[in-house]
C-alpha positions as CSV (number, residue, x, y, z in Angstrom):
1,M,-3.1,-0.9,1.6
2,T,-1.8,-4.4,3.7
3,D,-3.6,-5.7,6.4
4,K,-1.0,-4.6,8.9
5,R,-1.7,-0.8,7.9
6,L,-5.6,-1.5,7.9
7,E,-5.4,-2.7,11.6
8,Q,-3.4,0.1,12.6
9,L,-5.9,2.6,11.2
10,K,-8.7,0.9,13.1
11,Q,-6.8,0.7,16.3
12,W,-6.3,4.5,16.1
13,L,-9.7,5.2,15.0
14,V,-11.1,3.6,18.4
15,F,-8.7,6.4,19.8
16,A,-9.5,9.3,17.4
17,L,-13.1,9.3,17.0
18,D,-13.5,7.7,20.7
19,Q,-15.7,4.9,19.3
20,E,-15.1,1.1,20.0
21,D,-17.2,-0.1,17.0
22,L,-17.0,1.4,13.7
23,D,-17.9,0.7,10.4
24,I,-15.2,0.9,7.8
25,S,-15.8,0.8,3.9
26,I,-13.7,2.2,0.9
27,A,-14.7,5.7,-0.1
28,S,-12.4,6.3,-3.1
29,A,-9.1,6.0,-4.6
30,D,-7.3,8.9,-6.2
31,A,-4.4,9.1,-8.8
32,S,-1.6,9.1,-5.8
33,F,-0.6,6.7,-3.4
34,R,-3.5,7.9,-0.9
35,R,-6.7,5.9,0.2
36,Y,-9.7,7.2,1.4
37,F,-12.2,5.2,4.1
38,R,-16.0,6.0,5.1
39,V,-16.3,5.4,8.6
40,Q,-19.4,5.3,10.8
41,T,-21.1,3.8,13.7
42,P,-22.9,0.7,12.8
43,D,-26.2,2.0,13.8
44,N,-25.7,5.3,12.6
45,S,-28.4,6.6,14.6
46,A,-27.2,10.2,14.8
47,G,-26.5,10.0,10.7
48,K,-22.8,11.0,11.4
49,T,-19.8,9.9,8.9
50,W,-16.5,10.8,8.6
51,V,-14.0,10.3,5.7
52,V,-10.5,8.7,6.8
53,M,-7.4,9.6,4.3
54,D,-4.7,7.1,4.8
55,A,-1.5,8.5,3.2
56,P,1.6,6.3,3.7
57,P,4.4,8.8,5.0
58,D,6.9,7.0,2.9
59,K,5.0,7.5,-0.3
60,E,2.7,10.9,1.0
61,D,3.3,13.7,2.9
62,C,0.0,15.0,5.3
63,K,1.5,18.1,6.4
64,P,0.6,20.1,3.0
65,F,-2.7,18.9,3.2
66,V,-3.1,20.1,6.7
67,K,-1.4,23.9,5.9
68,V,-3.3,24.5,3.0
69,S,-7.0,23.2,4.4
70,T,-6.4,25.5,7.3
71,A,-5.4,28.7,5.0
72,F,-8.4,27.5,2.2
73,H,-10.9,27.5,5.3
74,H,-9.3,31.0,5.9
75,M,-10.3,31.8,2.3
76,K,-14.3,30.9,3.1
77,V,-13.4,28.2,0.6
78,N,-15.5,24.8,1.6
79,V,-12.8,22.3,2.4
80,P,-13.2,19.5,4.7
81,E,-12.5,20.1,8.6
82,I,-9.9,18.2,10.0
83,Y,-11.4,16.2,13.1
84,A,-8.2,14.4,13.9
85,Q,-4.7,13.7,13.1
86,D,-1.9,11.5,13.1
87,L,0.9,12.8,10.8
88,T,3.6,10.5,11.7
89,H,1.6,7.4,10.7
90,G,-0.5,9.4,7.6
91,F,-4.1,9.4,9.1
92,L,-6.6,12.1,8.9
93,V,-10.2,12.1,9.8
94,L,-11.9,14.6,7.7
95,T,-15.5,16.1,6.7
96,D,-17.3,13.6,5.0
97,F,-19.0,15.5,1.5
98,G,-21.0,12.3,0.6
99,S,-20.2,10.1,-2.6
100,T,-21.5,12.9,-5.2
101,C,-19.0,14.5,-7.2
102,Y,-19.7,16.9,-10.4
103,L,-18.9,14.6,-12.7
104,D,-21.8,12.4,-11.7
105,K,-24.3,15.6,-11.3
106,L,-23.2,17.3,-14.7
107,D,-25.5,17.4,-17.6
108,K,-27.0,20.3,-20.0
109,E,-29.5,21.2,-17.7
110,S,-27.5,21.4,-14.3
111,A,-24.2,23.0,-15.4
112,D,-24.8,26.7,-15.4
113,Q,-25.5,26.4,-11.9
114,L,-23.2,24.0,-10.7
115,Y,-20.5,25.7,-12.4
116,G,-21.8,28.8,-11.3
117,D,-21.4,27.7,-7.6
118,A,-17.9,26.4,-8.7
119,M,-16.5,29.4,-10.0
120,N,-18.1,31.5,-6.8
121,A,-16.0,29.5,-4.9
122,L,-12.9,30.4,-6.8
123,I,-13.4,33.8,-6.8
124,S,-13.4,33.7,-3.0
125,L,-10.0,31.9,-3.1
126,Q,-8.7,34.4,-5.6
127,T,-10.0,37.7,-4.3
128,N,-10.6,37.1,-0.5
129,D,-7.7,38.4,1.8
130,K,-4.8,35.5,2.5
131,P,-3.8,34.3,5.7
132,A,-0.4,36.5,6.7
133,N,1.5,33.6,7.8
134,V,1.1,31.2,5.1
135,T,2.9,31.1,1.9
136,L,2.1,28.7,-1.1
137,P,5.2,27.4,-3.5
138,P,5.7,29.4,-6.7
139,Y,4.2,28.2,-9.9
140,D,7.3,29.0,-11.6
141,N,9.0,28.4,-15.0
142,D,10.8,25.5,-13.7
143,L,7.6,23.7,-12.3
144,L,5.7,24.7,-15.5
145,M,8.9,23.3,-17.9
146,R,9.0,20.0,-15.8
147,E,4.9,19.4,-16.2
148,M,5.2,20.1,-19.8
149,M,8.4,17.6,-20.3
150,L,5.7,14.7,-19.2
151,F,4.6,15.0,-22.5
152,P,7.7,13.8,-24.8
153,D,8.9,11.2,-21.7
154,W,5.9,9.6,-20.9
155,F,3.3,10.1,-23.6
156,L,5.3,10.5,-27.0
157,T,8.4,8.1,-26.1
158,E,6.8,5.7,-23.3
159,H,2.9,5.5,-24.5
160,L,3.5,6.0,-28.6
161,K,7.2,4.9,-28.9
162,A,8.0,7.6,-30.7
163,S,10.7,9.1,-29.1
164,P,11.2,12.9,-30.5
165,N,13.9,13.9,-32.7
166,D,16.1,16.7,-32.1
167,A,14.0,18.9,-35.0
168,T,10.7,18.0,-33.1
169,M,12.2,18.6,-29.3
170,N,13.3,22.0,-30.3
171,M,10.0,22.8,-31.4
172,L,8.5,21.4,-28.6
173,N,11.0,23.6,-26.1
174,D,10.5,26.4,-28.1
175,V,6.5,26.3,-27.5
176,F,6.7,25.1,-24.1
177,S,8.7,28.3,-23.1
178,K,5.9,30.4,-25.0
179,L,3.4,28.8,-22.8
180,S,5.7,29.1,-19.8
181,Q,5.7,32.9,-20.3
182,M,2.2,33.5,-21.0
183,A,1.2,32.0,-18.0
184,L,3.8,33.7,-16.2
185,Q,2.5,36.9,-17.8
186,Q,-0.8,36.4,-15.5
187,P,-1.6,38.1,-12.0
188,V,-0.5,35.8,-9.4
189,V,-3.4,33.6,-7.2
190,W,-3.3,30.8,-5.0
191,V,-3.9,27.9,-7.4
192,H,-5.8,25.1,-6.3
193,R,-3.9,22.8,-9.0
194,D,-6.5,20.1,-9.8
195,Y,-10.0,21.9,-9.7
196,H,-12.2,19.6,-11.8
197,S,-15.4,17.8,-11.6
198,R,-13.6,14.4,-9.7
199,N,-12.4,17.0,-6.9
200,L,-15.4,19.0,-6.5
201,M,-18.0,17.2,-4.4
202,F,-22.2,18.3,-4.4
203,T,-23.1,19.1,-1.4
204,A,-26.6,20.6,-0.3
205,K,-25.0,23.4,1.6
206,N,-22.2,25.9,0.5
207,N,-21.6,23.9,-2.7
208,P,-19.1,22.7,-3.9
209,G,-17.3,20.8,-1.5
210,I,-13.8,21.0,-2.2
211,I,-11.0,18.0,-2.2
212,D,-7.6,17.4,-3.2
213,F,-5.8,20.6,-2.9
214,Q,-2.8,19.7,-1.0
215,D,-0.6,20.6,-4.1
216,A,-1.6,24.6,-4.2
217,V,0.5,26.9,-5.4
218,D,1.0,30.5,-5.9
219,G,-0.1,30.7,-9.8
220,P,-1.7,32.0,-12.9
221,I,-4.9,33.3,-12.4
222,T,-6.5,31.3,-15.4
223,Y,-4.9,28.0,-14.1
224,D,-8.0,26.5,-11.9
225,L,-10.4,28.0,-14.3
226,V,-9.1,26.0,-17.4
227,S,-9.0,22.8,-15.2
228,L,-13.1,23.9,-14.4
229,L,-14.1,24.4,-17.9
230,R,-12.0,22.4,-20.0
231,D,-12.0,19.1,-17.7
232,C,-10.2,16.1,-18.8
233,Y,-13.2,14.2,-17.8
234,I,-16.0,16.2,-19.7
235,S,-16.0,18.4,-22.5
236,W,-18.7,21.3,-23.5
237,P,-19.0,23.2,-26.6
238,D,-16.6,26.0,-27.4
239,E,-19.5,29.1,-27.1
240,K,-20.6,27.6,-23.8
241,V,-17.3,27.7,-22.4
242,E,-16.4,30.8,-23.9
243,G,-19.4,32.4,-22.2
244,W,-18.5,30.9,-18.7
245,V,-14.8,32.7,-19.4
246,K,-16.2,35.8,-20.1
247,D,-18.7,35.5,-17.0
248,Y,-15.7,34.9,-14.8
249,L,-13.7,37.8,-15.8
250,Q,-16.6,40.1,-15.1
251,K,-17.0,38.6,-11.5
252,L,-13.2,39.2,-11.2
253,K,-13.6,42.9,-12.3
254,D,-16.6,43.0,-10.2
255,N,-14.3,41.8,-7.0
256,Q,-11.9,44.5,-8.4
257,C,-9.4,42.0,-9.9
258,C,-8.1,42.2,-13.7
259,S,-9.9,45.5,-14.3
260,D,-7.9,46.4,-16.9
261,V,-7.7,43.1,-18.7
262,S,-9.7,42.5,-21.7
263,E,-11.9,39.8,-23.0
264,E,-9.5,39.1,-25.7
265,T,-6.4,38.7,-23.6
266,F,-7.9,36.9,-21.0
267,I,-9.2,34.1,-23.1
268,K,-5.6,34.0,-24.8
269,W,-4.2,33.4,-21.3
270,F,-7.0,30.6,-20.8
271,D,-6.5,29.1,-23.8
272,W,-2.6,29.1,-23.6
273,M,-3.0,27.7,-19.9
274,G,-5.1,24.9,-21.0
275,I,-2.5,23.8,-23.5
276,Q,0.1,23.9,-20.9
277,R,-1.9,21.9,-18.3
278,H,-3.6,19.5,-21.0
279,L,0.1,18.1,-22.0
280,K,0.8,18.0,-18.4
281,A,-2.2,15.6,-17.9
282,I,-1.6,13.6,-20.7
283,G,1.8,13.0,-19.9
284,I,0.4,11.9,-16.5
285,F,-2.2,10.0,-17.8
286,A,0.4,7.7,-19.5
287,R,2.6,7.7,-16.8
288,L,-0.2,6.7,-14.4
289,N,-0.3,3.6,-16.7
290,Y,2.9,2.6,-17.0
291,R,4.7,3.3,-13.8
292,D,1.6,2.9,-11.3
293,G,-0.4,0.3,-12.9
294,K,-3.6,2.7,-13.5
295,P,-4.7,2.3,-16.7
296,G,-7.8,3.6,-16.5
297,Y,-6.8,6.9,-17.3
298,L,-5.6,6.2,-20.9
299,M,-9.4,6.7,-21.9
300,D,-9.2,10.4,-20.9
301,I,-6.2,11.0,-23.1
302,P,-8.4,11.4,-26.5
303,R,-10.4,14.3,-25.0
304,T,-7.5,15.8,-23.4
305,L,-5.2,15.9,-26.7
306,N,-8.2,17.0,-28.8
307,Y,-8.0,20.1,-26.2
308,V,-4.7,20.6,-27.2
309,V,-5.5,20.4,-31.1
310,N,-8.5,22.4,-31.2
311,V,-6.9,25.2,-29.1
312,S,-3.5,25.2,-30.7
313,A,-5.2,25.8,-34.0
314,R,-6.7,29.4,-33.0
315,Y,-3.0,30.8,-32.8
316,P,-0.7,31.2,-35.9
317,E,2.5,31.4,-33.6
318,L,1.6,27.8,-32.6
319,A,1.1,26.7,-36.3
320,D,4.4,24.2,-36.1
321,F,3.1,22.6,-33.3
322,N,-0.6,21.9,-34.1
323,Q,0.5,20.2,-37.1
324,F,2.5,17.9,-34.9
325,V,-0.3,17.2,-32.2
326,S,-2.8,17.1,-35.2
327,Q,-0.6,14.2,-36.8
328,I,-1.0,12.2,-33.6
329,K,-2.7,8.6,-34.0
330,L,-3.7,7.3,-30.7
331,P,-4.1,3.7,-30.0
332,E,-7.8,2.8,-29.8
333,I,-9.2,3.3,-26.5
334,V,-12.9,3.6,-25.6
335,D,-13.5,7.4,-24.8
336,S,-15.5,8.4,-21.5
337,K,-18.2,11.2,-20.4
338,V,-18.5,13.5,-22.9
339,S,-21.4,16.1,-23.5
340,A,-22.4,18.0,-26.4
């Protein structure tokens, strides 16, 4: 963020918060062009802080954030309230959920409780009555396929310098088509689209606080669940994940959803949805390095690729694909947080 833009933000905050003297510090940055700042009065006697989003309007559009935030509040999902907004300049003042995300809190002892809270919030998003006047873009075949093409375009070609030949590309296109078809068979719900441990904030009340939802779509019912339970940033034993998935299906059935769906079918939806998402994520992690100069995400590729290898091995119809991804040799990268 340029000094000029920072000064513009400070001037606007004086007006928006009706406070002359404010302390501004960096809160976080994400994988987009957005930046987040924590704002408080110098003495902070009331203990009041806010988070301010800076979204340069030539790079990011705040309107989807405002639209989805309002809609998710209607669905009784704990997303930040918007206290002030300047959509022309790309500034929003939001609820401060603190600085502790799920990734900071998750361990063997806390996982059941934290994931239980997160799955309950997801049930609200997927089963509560939607506001009548809000529609989200469809997670259709075109979008699913575009996302998966990030894998050959940015990971294979750009990162590994191994452009797929015609035979490999034909195989990948066939698998991509199968994965898309499986996704489109599922019940359609509102999808957060990045429902993972870095976008869930641990809160003492109404846990979790949910952020980074502006790309929400209408899509497959297992998408957010696999984002949560097969997280690109932390992993869990297969038997633990399968137990959570079965628990979630029962929660859906208790809410009159998926009543005729078997565990076997739901787990297959979940598995194949995960492969689609992880192929996209691997491509995005590579793109963040080469296009956006953010190399830190490369360390999350090994875990994410491991999901693709292990899950595809369970399905004979993905055998050729499994053989291909199993043979990928990654440049040596230090891995990050993994739970056993």
